[in-house]
N, C-alpha and C positions, 0 to 999 in steps of 0.2 A: 255101173257107171255109164253105161250105154244110154241110160234114160235121163241123166242128169240135165240134158242140155234141152231135153224134149218141149219142157213148158216155154223156154226162149223161143225156141223155133214156132211154135204155134202163136205165140204173141207176135213175131215177126211177121209171120203169114196174114195175121189180123191186121197188123197195120199197114201192111202192104196192099191189102184188099180194099183199104179205105183211101188209098193214095189216088192221085189223078193218073199216074202213070199205068194203073191197071184198069180204073173205072172209064177214063176217058179215051186213052191211047189203046186200050186193049192188046197190052203187051203182056208177056207170059212173067210171072213173079221172079223167076231166076235172072232173067234180064233186067228187071227193074230193080231187084236187089242190088247189082252191080251200078245202077246210076247214082249220080252227085245229088246232093241237096236241092236244087230247084224241082226236081220232078218228085220227091218224095220229102215228107217232113223231116225235122231234125229228130223227133222222137224215132222214127223208123232207122234212121242212121245210127242212133245210139244203140237201138235194139240189135242192129247188124254187126256193132263192133262187138257188143257184150257176147253174141252168139258166136262169133268167130273166135273169141277169147276163150269161150266155154270148150269149143271144139278143139282149139289148140291145147289145152289143159289136158284133153283125154289123150292126148298123142305123147305130151312131154313126160318123159319118166318119171321125174320127180314129183310132178303133180298126181302121177298115176299112184304113187305109193302113198302120198297124204290124202289124195282125193281132190275133186274139183271144189273150188270156193262157191259157196252158197252166193250167187249173183242175184 
């Protein structure tokens, strides 16, 4: 279960690395992930939300019994 969100994490990092926040402004990934839509694309925002829900599903006991949904 610990690896179920790994693919989403790599996609999010790849998306953030292509954003202006990282390329132009040379800010760290963690800081750019917290930004709103003008600095990062809507695709990255969607990936961030999906990754958050995946990580939250790992902590939720009901989801831990059933397993994470295949996002």
